[in-house]
C-alpha positions as CSV (number, residue, x, y, z in Angstrom):
1,M,158.3,88.2,71.3
2,I,159.2,85.4,73.7
3,F,156.0,83.4,73.4
4,E,154.9,81.5,70.3
5,D,153.6,84.3,68.0
6,R,151.5,82.0,65.8
7,V,149.6,80.6,68.8
8,Y,149.1,84.0,70.4
9,I,147.8,85.5,67.2
10,G,145.6,82.5,66.4
11,N,144.0,82.5,69.9
12,K,143.3,86.3,69.7
13,I,141.7,85.8,66.3
14,R,139.6,82.8,67.4
15,V,138.4,84.6,70.6
16,A,137.4,87.7,68.7
17,R,135.7,85.7,66.0
18,R,133.6,83.8,68.6
19,E,132.8,87.1,70.4
20,R,131.4,88.4,67.2
21,I,129.5,85.2,66.6
22,F,131.2,84.6,63.2
23,T,131.7,81.2,61.9
24,Q,135.1,80.3,60.5
25,E,133.5,80.3,57.0
26,K,132.1,83.8,57.4
27,L,135.4,85.3,58.7
28,A,137.4,83.4,56.1
29,E,135.1,84.8,53.4
30,L,135.5,88.4,54.7
31,A,139.3,87.9,54.8
32,G,139.5,86.3,51.3
33,I,140.9,83.0,52.6
34,T,139.6,79.5,52.9
35,S,138.1,78.2,56.2
36,K,140.8,75.6,56.3
37,Q,143.5,78.4,56.2
38,L,141.6,80.2,59.0
39,S,141.4,77.0,61.1
40,R,145.2,76.6,60.7
41,I,145.8,80.2,61.7
42,E,143.5,79.8,64.8
43,T,145.3,76.7,66.0
44,G,148.7,78.3,65.6
45,E,149.7,75.8,62.9
46,Y,150.0,78.6,60.3
47,M,151.2,82.2,60.6
48,P,149.1,84.5,58.4
49,S,150.8,86.8,55.9
50,L,150.7,90.5,56.8
51,P,147.9,91.3,54.2
52,T,145.8,88.4,55.5
53,F,146.5,89.4,59.1
54,F,145.3,93.0,58.4
55,K,142.2,91.7,56.6
56,L,141.4,89.5,59.5
57,I,141.7,92.2,62.1
58,S,139.8,94.6,59.9
59,A,136.9,92.1,59.5
60,L,136.9,91.6,63.3
61,E,137.1,95.3,63.9
62,L,140.2,94.8,66.1
63,D,143.0,97.4,66.6
64,I,146.6,96.3,66.0
65,S,147.3,97.5,69.6
66,E,145.3,94.5,70.8
67,F,148.1,92.3,69.6
68,G,150.8,94.2,71.5
69,L,151.8,96.2,68.5
70,S,151.6,99.9,67.9
71,H,152.2,102.5,65.3
72,K,154.9,104.7,67.0
73,Q,154.7,107.7,64.8
74,K,153.4,110.7,66.8
75,L,151.1,112.9,64.9
76,S,151.2,116.6,65.3
77,R,148.0,118.4,66.2
78,I,147.5,119.7,62.6
79,Q,148.1,116.2,61.2
80,E,145.4,114.8,63.6
81,K,143.0,117.7,62.4
82,F,143.7,116.8,58.8
83,I,142.9,113.1,59.4
84,K,139.6,114.0,61.2
85,L,138.7,116.2,58.3
86,I,139.6,113.6,55.7
87,N,137.5,111.0,57.5
88,S,134.5,113.3,57.5
89,T,134.7,114.3,53.8
90,S,133.0,112.6,50.9
91,E,135.2,111.1,48.1
92,K,134.2,113.8,45.7
93,E,135.0,116.6,48.1
94,L,138.2,115.0,49.1
95,E,139.3,114.7,45.4
96,Y,138.5,118.4,44.9
97,C,140.5,119.4,48.1
98,Y,143.4,117.2,47.0
99,N,143.6,118.9,43.6
100,V,143.5,122.4,45.2
101,L,146.1,121.5,47.8
102,E,148.3,120.0,45.1
103,T,148.1,123.2,43.0
104,I,148.9,125.4,46.0
105,L,152.0,123.3,46.9
106,E,153.2,123.3,43.3
107,N,152.9,127.2,43.4
108,I,154.8,127.4,46.7
109,K,157.6,125.3,45.2
110,L,157.8,127.6,42.2
111,I,158.0,130.7,44.4
112,S,160.6,129.1,46.6
113,N,162.9,128.3,43.7
């Protein structure tokens, strides 16, 4: 990026925080950092680590695309269907389905060899 990344990221986080009427203390708590660290991020003095960045955007319910970034992997139609199914399934059901699928795939490998 040509512009100053720290300043751009800090501004986006500050604007989003204010739009959600979060105090710095509240957002910092949600992201697991101190309010002083958040202040430094918002002013562009400090660049957050990737884990902190993702915690901040998650707490603010932002999408990474709002920062000019994108995940370029194109999912197939069946992958998208699997993701929708996974997101609508309980943890217990998901664990059961995983175990069944794992068994099926192991059997396919045995047959293929």
